[in-house]
C-alpha positions in Angstrom: 33.3 -39.2 -7.0 36.3 -37.5 -8.6 36.7 -33.8 -7.8 35.4 -33.2 -11.4 32.8 -34.7 -10.6 32.0 -33.0 -7.3 32.7 -29.2 -9.3 29.8 -30.1 -11.2 27.2 -31.1 -8.9 24.2 -28.7 -9.1 24.4 -26.2 -6.0 21.9 -26.9 -3.4 20.5 -23.4 -2.4 19.2 -22.7 1.0 16.6 -19.9 1.8 14.9 -19.0 5.6 12.1 -17.3 5.0 11.4 -14.5 7.1 7.2 -14.5 7.9 6.4 -11.0 9.4 3.1 -10.3 11.1 1.6 -7.1 10.5 0.0 -5.9 14.0 -3.7 -4.9 13.0 -4.2 -1.3 12.1 -7.1 1.1 14.1 -8.3 1.5 10.1 -8.9 -2.4 9.8 -11.8 -1.7 12.3 -12.9 1.6 10.9 -16.0 2.5 8.8 -15.8 2.2 5.0 -15.7 6.7 5.0 -13.1 6.6 7.4 -10.7 4.4 4.7 -11.9 6.7 1.8 -11.4 9.4 3.7 -8.2 8.5 5.0 -7.4 7.4 1.0 -8.0 10.4 -0.4 -5.9 12.3 2.3 -3.1 10.2 1.4 -3.6 10.7 -2.2 -3.5 14.4 -1.9 -1.0 14.5 0.4 1.1 12.3 -1.6 0.7 14.3 -4.7 1.7 17.3 -3.5 -1.2 18.9 -4.0 -2.4 22.7 -3.0 -4.5 23.2 -0.3 -6.7 25.7 -1.5 -6.7 23.7 -5.1 -7.8 20.3 -3.0 -10.6 21.9 -1.3 -12.0 23.2 -4.4 -11.7 20.0 -5.6 -13.5 18.2 -2.9 -16.6 20.9 -2.9 -16.8 20.6 -6.7 -17.2 16.7 -5.9 -19.3 16.5 -3.1 -21.4 18.8 -4.7 -21.7 16.2 -7.5 -22.2 13.2 -4.9 -25.3 15.0 -3.2 -27.0 16.1 -6.7 -26.5 12.4 -8.0 
């Protein structure tokens, strides 16, 4: 094989894949209402919703769901 042929060969790409195992979370076995509560808290906090605004909104939601 000439030097030109060696340079034209497709390079071999080697990749190493690291598999990470996720440690089980206490939420994995939590009830659906706990999971939903955690999601709602995360949503409110990550959007920096004012505490009083969040409470008033949750009271409206609670009232609405109780009246259905």
